[in-house]
N, C-alpha and C positions, 0 to 999 in steps of 0.2 A: 469443523473447519473441513474441507471437500475433498484434502488429502490427509493422511495419517498425521497426527499433529508429531509426533515423534520423528517425525519423516522430515517434517516442516522443519520444525526445529534443528534437526541435526545439520540439514541442507544450510540454514542460514546461519549456525556458529561456524560452518565453516567459510562461508561467503564474507561474512562480516567484517573482516580486516578491507578488505579490496571492493567492498558495495560501494563506499560514498564514490572512487573514481570510476566506477563504472556504469553507475547509476543516473544518468543524462536523463531521463524519460521521470524518473521519480523527481530531480530535482525541477525539472519543468513544471510538474505536477503541484509542489510543496510553493513554490512562487506563485501560483495561479489561488491554491487555498489561500495564502493568505492574504494576499491582494484583494480578493471575494468576499472578506469578511466585513461587517457590516460598522465594527468598529474596531480599535486595537487596544484598548483598555478593558481587563477582566477581574476581577478577584481572584475566581481559583480556575484555573485551566489544566482538564487533563488529555494527555495525547497517548492514543492508542495506538501501540507497534512501534516505539520510537525506532527500532533498528540502530542504525548506525549514527542515529541523530540530523539526518537531512532535515527534517521538518523543524526539530528540535532549535536548529543553526537559525532557520529562516525566522522562526518564532523570537529567537533573541534578540536579531536586530530588528524588530517593528513593533513587535508587542511590550505590552505592558501588563505586569500581573503583580497578585499580592503572593498566590500560591501557586507554582508550577510542578503537576504531577506528572509523572511517567511511566509508561508498562510498555514489556515489549516480553516476548517466550525466550528469548534468549539474556542469563543474565549478565555477559557480557557487555550488554545494552548499556547499564548504567554506567560503564567505563566513557563509554562514547557520547553519551547524553551529559554528564558532568562534565565533558569538556566547554560545552555551550552555557550550561545554567547549572552552577555550581550545586547550589542548595537545593536541586528538586527531590522532589520525594519520589524514589522509584519501587513500582511495584511488578516484581518477576513473574510471569506466568501468563494462564490463557484468560485474556480479560473477561472470558464469558462466567468464568469461574471466583473471580478475587471478589472480596465482598470490602466496598467502599464505606468507609464511615462517615461520609461528607458528601454534598454535592458540588456542582460545578457550576460556573455560568458558560465555560465553553468546553466544549469537547471536539479534538479534532483529530484526522488519522491520516496520513496519507499512504497509498499502495497497499493496503489492507484489507478490507473490508471483502475483497473477491477469494479471499482464501477462508472466509465463513460462510457453512453450507446454508445454513439458515439466519440469513440477513434480517427477516424481520426481529427473530430473537435479541436481535445485538441491538437494532433500532428501539426495541421495547424498554432492552435494559439504559440504552442513553435517555430515553425521555425518562425513564427514573431515576438516574442520577442526575439530571440537569434542576437548575432551581428556574422558577418563574423566568419567562421570556429568555431563558439561556437558549444560547446556539450550537448547534453541530456542525460541524463541516467536514468532510469528507472525501477522498476520491478513491475510486476503484476504476473494473475495468471492466470495456462491452466486447461482446460476441465475436467485436472485428479484430480484436487483440492477439497479436502473434498470429494471425492469419496465415504469413507463411509457414509457420513452423507444422499448423493443425491442417492445412492443406498436405501437407509431406507426410507427415506423421500420426494423425488423427490423434494426436495428443493437445489435450484442451482442461482446461478448468470451465465448470459450467458458469460463463459468465452470464449476468443477467444485462437484458436491454437497459436502456435510460427509461422506457417506459414503465419497465417492472420499477426499477428501483423508484421512478417517481412515485407512484401507485403506494409502494410501501410506505414510502417516507410520509407522504400525504396523510398520513391515517394519524399522526399525533405530531405532525410539523408542518409549519407554513414555509414555504419554500420560496426560498430569496432568490437563489439563482442554482442551475441546474443545465451543466452545459455537458457536450461530448466534443472532444477533439481529436486529434490525431499527432503523433509526433514518429518521425519516420526516421529510423538510425541507418546509415550505411556503413559497410565492410570492405576490408581489402581481400578477405576470404572466407570461408562457410567455417572454416576452424574457429576463428576470431567471434562468430555469432554464436559458436558452443561456447566458447570461454567466457562471453559477455551475459551468457544466460548460468554460466554455473557462478561466476563471480558476483549475479545478483539475487542468487538462490532459486532462480525459478526452475532448475533442473529438479525440484522437490515436485515438479510434474509427476514423475516416475522415479522409482525406484529402482528399475531396470538397468541393468550395465551393459554401457555401450560396447565391444569389443574393435579390433582397428577395422574389422570388416563392417559393421555397422556404422561407425566412422566415416569409413569412407565411401558409402553406399548412400548416407547423408548427404557428403557434402558434394558429390557429383551429382546427383539429384537436384539437391538446393542450385547450384549454380545452373543446372540445366532448366530449371523453372521461372528462376529468380536470377538472371543475369546481372541485374544492378546490385545484387547481394543486400535487399533492404532486410529490414526487422522492424515490423510496425506496431507501435502501442496505440492502444485507441484507450484515453481515459476518460472516466466519465464526472464529473466535480459538482459535489451538491454543496450547498450552503443554505440551513434552514433554522427557522426559531420555531423553539416549545410552542404548541398552542394552549 
C-alpha cells in the first residue's frame, strides 16, 4: 500500500468505531456500487476492505448469495460486518497476502483500492479469484480527491486517473461501467475537517504529529483559501466482467 501498512491499520483501528457516522462519501459510493451491479444474485461474494461494514450493510439489503466472505486489515471489522451478515466468513489481514481456497462470482470493494500502490497486481489477483464471467466492482478516488488538503499541505496519495484505472482494468476485464463523480462536504470550521479525516482514518496519509501551532496554521490557511470550508471527494466507480 502507498503508506506503511502498519500505519494504515493503526489509524483505521482508531477510527473504526466512529467511521460509519462520519463516512458520508463512502456511503454515497457504496450505494452507487450496489446499484451498478449487473444482477443482484451471486453464489459466492468476496468483499475486500469491509471496515465498519458500510458496503456490507448495502449488500445485505440488496443482494442475494450462497456464501458472503469479508476481509479487512483490522480484526475488529469482523464484529461490524457480522451485525449485517451473521454467517459471513471473515479473513483478517492484507488482501494481497491471503490465500483463498475457492473462487468467487463477485468481488466488491468500497474506498479501498486507493491504498494499494500497485493496482495492477491487485486486479491480477482479483482476476485469478473470479469464476468465469465473474464480476469485479470497486470504488477508488481520482487525483482530484481532497484537492483542498493537497493544495494546503502537499499531502496526497498517488491517486490514479480514470484513464489509468480504465487501462489497467481492461487488460483482463470487460468494463460494464466506469464513472468519475464528485461528493463535496461542507463544515462549520476547519477543526471539524481535521476531525472528519481522523474519524475516517484518512489521517494515515502522514505519521507527522501536529501540535497546536501546526493545527492553528492549517485552520487559518484553510479558512482563508477555502472560505466555504469544503472538502472534496472525487470517487471513481468501476464495474467489470472477467474476460
